[in-house]
N, CA, C and O atoms as a DFTB+ gen file, in Angstrom:
276 C
 N C O
     1  1      15.043      59.684      62.840
     2  2      15.153      58.575      62.078
     3  2      16.746      57.816      62.276
     4  3      17.876      58.184      62.598
     5  1      15.940      56.304      61.796
     6  2      16.812      55.535      62.733
     7  2      18.317      55.330      62.153
     8  3      18.643      55.877      61.099
     9  1      19.156      54.574      62.838
    10  2      20.490      54.445      62.516
    11  2      21.415      53.419      61.808
    12  3      21.588      52.299      62.289
    13  1      21.737      53.640      61.176
    14  2      22.263      52.368      60.124
    15  2      21.638      51.946      58.859
    16  3      22.092      51.312      57.907
    17  1      20.339      52.525      59.119
    18  2      19.738      51.980      57.595
    19  2      19.440      53.174      56.186
    20  3      18.700      53.028      55.212
    21  1      20.160      54.115      56.487
    22  2      20.262      55.482      55.472
    23  2      21.629      54.945      54.598
    24  3      22.309      53.921      54.660
    25  1      21.675      56.169      53.754
    26  2      22.616      55.333      52.869
    27  2      22.915      56.956      52.754
    28  3      22.156      57.907      52.567
    29  1      24.740      56.840      53.000
    30  2      25.612      57.932      53.074
    31  2      25.319      58.601      51.974
    32  3      25.316      58.173      50.820
    33  1      24.937      60.250      52.569
    34  2      24.754      61.799      51.088
    35  2      26.089      62.715      52.105
    36  3      26.371      63.113      53.235
    37  1      26.704      62.619      50.250
    38  2      27.943      62.991      50.362
    39  2      27.878      63.866      48.887
    40  3      26.894      63.980      48.156
    41  1      29.589      64.590      48.639
    42  2      29.649      65.992      48.017
    43  2      29.956      64.645      46.732
    44  3      30.599      63.622      46.967
    45  1      29.270      65.016      45.316
    46  2      29.506      64.539      44.516
    47  2      29.862      64.550      43.207
    48  3      28.817      64.443      42.565
    49  1      30.624      64.609      42.611
    50  2      31.369      65.347      41.222
    51  2      30.443      64.306      40.213
    52  3      30.458      63.077      40.288
    53  1      29.461      65.299      39.046
    54  2      28.986      64.442      37.743
    55  2      29.767      64.872      36.607
    56  3      30.028      66.075      36.622
    57  1      30.181      64.254      35.689
    58  2      31.185      64.496      34.905
    59  2      29.859      63.964      33.219
    60  3      29.573      62.855      32.768
    61  1      29.431      65.326      32.810
    62  2      29.172      64.221      31.476
    63  2      30.394      64.308      30.576
    64  3      31.545      64.693      30.785
    65  1      29.736      63.799      29.446
    66  2      31.093      63.483      27.978
    67  2      31.013      64.973      27.082
    68  3      31.429      65.052      25.926
    69  1      30.483      65.978      27.735
    70  2      30.807      66.916      26.498
    71  2      31.554      67.421      27.294
    72  3      31.636      68.564      26.846
    73  1      32.533      67.367      28.689
    74  2      32.822      67.675      29.720
    75  2      32.721      68.604      31.038
    76  3      33.341      69.057      32.000
    77  1      31.188      68.537      30.212
    78  2      30.568      69.714      31.843
    79  2      30.812      68.809      33.587
    80  3      30.681      67.668      34.031
    81  1      31.205      70.100      34.066
    82  2      30.987      69.226      35.301
    83  2      30.439      69.799      36.510
    84  3      30.544      71.025      36.566
    85  1      29.864      69.215      37.521
    86  2      28.417      69.777      38.559
    87  2      29.420      68.909      39.264
    88  3      29.922      67.829      38.951
    89  1      29.599      69.880      40.556
    90  2      29.136      69.501      41.793
    91  2      28.373      69.725      42.560
    92  3      28.107      70.855      42.969
    93  1      27.533      68.030      43.142
    94  2      26.190      68.337      43.686
    95  2      26.452      66.896      45.271
    96  3      27.242      66.107      45.790
    97  1      25.356      67.358      45.310
    98  2      25.243      66.305      46.882
    99  2      24.695      65.242      46.138
   100  3      23.960      65.369      45.159
   101  1      25.131      64.060      46.703
   102  2      23.820      62.457      46.620
   103  2      25.060      61.212      47.252
   104  3      26.271      61.188      47.472
   105  1      23.915      60.300      47.356
   106  2      24.417      58.799      48.043
   107  2      25.487      58.162      46.794
   108  3      26.367      57.315      46.946
   109  1      25.109      58.837      45.599
   110  2      26.194      58.047      44.959
   111  2      27.739      58.893      44.651
   112  3      27.641      60.105      44.843
   113  1      28.990      58.464      44.250
   114  2      30.255      58.497      44.112
   115  2      30.740      58.746      42.595
   116  3      30.569      58.001      41.630
   117  1      31.466      60.140      42.649
   118  2      31.635      60.339      41.029
   119  2      30.792      59.794      39.896
   120  3      31.101      58.778      39.273
   121  1      29.485      60.670      39.610
   122  2      28.428      59.887      38.222
   123  2      28.912      59.585      37.215
   124  3      30.076      59.288      37.483
   125  1      28.743      59.475      36.223
   126  2      28.918      59.833      34.522
   127  2      28.311      59.643      34.096
   128  3      27.787      58.530      34.142
   129  1      27.815      60.873      33.142
   130  2      26.809      60.958      32.182
   131  2      26.474      60.753      30.825
   132  3      27.493      61.185      30.288
   133  1      25.624      60.332      29.777
   134  2      26.231      60.123      28.621
   135  2      25.634      61.892      27.749
   136  3      25.981      62.140      26.594
   137  1      24.849      62.775      28.480
   138  2      24.385      63.852      28.375
   139  2      24.237      64.552      28.836
   140  3      23.523      64.152      29.755
   141  1      24.476      66.095      29.015
   142  2      23.639      66.859      30.751
   143  2      23.251      68.118      29.681
   144  3      23.667      68.334      28.543
   145  1      22.225      68.902      30.570
   146  2      21.846      69.903      30.421
   147  2      22.191      71.230      29.066
   148  3      21.402      71.890      28.390
   149  1      23.802      71.201      29.100
   150  2      25.262      71.632      27.800
   151  2      24.526      70.891      26.600
   152  3      24.125      71.680      25.745
   153  1      24.300      69.752      26.383
   154  2      24.548      69.244      25.394
   155  2      23.058      69.073      24.977
   156  3      22.531      69.677      24.043
   157  1      22.695      68.532      25.465
   158  2      20.818      67.926      25.166
   159  2      20.340      68.735      23.536
   160  3      20.822      69.867      23.567
   161  1      19.989      68.629      22.917
   162  2      19.312      68.934      21.915
   163  2      17.887      69.815      21.875
   164  3      17.394      70.709      21.187
   165  1      17.615      69.192      22.771
   166  2      16.064      70.315      23.741
   167  2      16.328      71.958      23.782
   168  3      15.871      72.951      23.218
   169  1      17.314      71.661      24.761
   170  2      17.487      73.200      25.925
   171  2      18.766      73.728      24.594
   172  3      18.642      74.919      24.309
   173  1      19.981      72.936      23.760
   174  2      20.099      73.419      23.120
   175  2      19.762      74.774      21.939
   176  3      20.176      75.929      21.846
   177  1      18.821      73.949      21.163
   178  2      18.144      73.913      19.973
   179  2      18.298      74.106      18.985
   180  3      17.823      74.922      18.195
   181  1      19.275      73.057      18.897
   182  2      19.559      72.367      17.979
   183  2      18.547      70.271      17.801
   184  3      18.800      69.114      17.465
   185  1      17.480      71.101      18.300
   186  2      16.630      69.749      18.412
   187  2      15.928      69.765      16.742
   188  3      15.295      70.693      16.240
   189  1      16.307      68.306      16.048
   190  2      15.576      68.015      15.101
   191  2      14.252      67.605      14.509
   192  3      14.738      66.628      13.940
   193  1      12.493      67.524      14.046
   194  2      11.653      66.866      14.119
   195  2      12.159      66.110      13.313
   196  3      12.719      66.734      12.412
   197  1      12.258      64.392      13.163
   198  2      12.810      63.512      12.282
   199  2      10.827      63.114      11.912
   200  3       9.941      63.135      12.767
   201  1      10.657      62.809      10.489
   202  2       9.220      62.474      10.399
   203  2       9.272      61.827       8.879
   204  3       8.851      62.317       7.831
   205  1       9.976      60.471       9.130
   206  2       9.857      59.629       7.749
   207  2       9.091      58.952       7.275
   208  3       9.112      58.092       6.395
   209  1       8.213      59.467       8.046
   210  2       7.026      58.454       7.432
   211  2       5.529      59.479       6.445
   212  3       4.656      59.208       5.621
   213  1       5.992      60.638       7.172
   214  2       4.863      61.788       6.829
   215  2       3.754      61.917       8.089
   216  3       2.686      62.522       8.182
   217  1       4.598      60.966       9.114
   218  2       2.610      61.133      10.094
   219  2       2.649      62.537      10.894
   220  3       1.996      62.419      11.931
   221  1       3.091      63.566      10.778
   222  2       3.266      64.862      10.801
   223  2       2.011      65.362      10.369
   224  3       1.011      65.372      11.087
   225  1       2.072      65.928       8.774
   226  2       1.514      66.283       7.677
   227  2       0.242      65.517       7.621
   228  3      -0.688      66.080       7.044
   229  1      -0.050      63.877       8.309
   230  2      -0.637      63.839       7.689
   231  2      -2.121      63.793       8.846
   232  3      -3.350      63.810       8.771
   233  1      -0.956      63.720       9.959
   234  2      -1.855      64.249      11.304
   235  2      -2.736      65.327      11.182
   236  3      -3.942      65.343      11.431
   237  1      -1.739      66.576      10.615
   238  2      -2.658      67.617      10.305
   239  2      -3.517      68.250       9.422
   240  3      -4.105      69.330       9.487
   241  1      -3.457      66.850       8.075
   242  2      -4.255      67.155       7.435
   243  2      -5.721      66.604       7.350
   244  3      -6.627      66.962       6.598
   245  1      -5.711      65.689       8.269
   246  2      -6.801      64.873       9.262
   247  2      -7.399      66.257       9.978
   248  3      -8.375      66.720       9.387
   249  1      -7.039      66.858      10.953
   250  2      -7.244      67.917      12.199
   251  2      -7.502      68.629      11.055
   252  3      -8.662      69.036      10.992
   253  1      -6.625      68.975       9.914
   254  2      -7.317      70.774       9.277
   255  2      -6.395      71.599      10.220
   256  3      -6.922      72.665      10.539
   257  1      -5.056      71.376      10.796
   258  2      -4.396      72.410      10.848
   259  2      -2.748      72.917       9.568
   260  3      -2.035      72.457       8.676
   261  1      -2.997      74.190      10.435
   262  2      -1.948      74.638       9.474
   263  2      -0.527      74.500      10.753
   264  3      -0.716      74.559      11.968
   265  1       1.351      74.242       9.835
   266  2       2.379      74.376      10.236
   267  2       2.265      75.859      10.854
   268  3       2.950      76.246      11.801
   269  1       1.236      76.686      10.134
   270  2       1.399      78.294      11.104
   271  2       0.904      78.585      12.137
   272  3       0.942      79.802      12.319
   273  1       0.484      78.083      12.853
   274  2      -0.612      78.335      14.192
   275  2       0.332      77.881      14.813
   276  3       0.259      77.747      16.035
């Protein structure tokens, strides 16, 4: 590798808004994020399907799918 063209890889701390702290390596120092895998609705199981205009039901009726499948 050429000298002087690569960024410095260093130990860094990632801090989430929920309080989770992750120690890892990065070229950036002290990263702050809003959401992580500990608080993301997809990973916590608290995900809600928002269907305000009935698109899911319309799709299921159109293709003959039932919700029990």
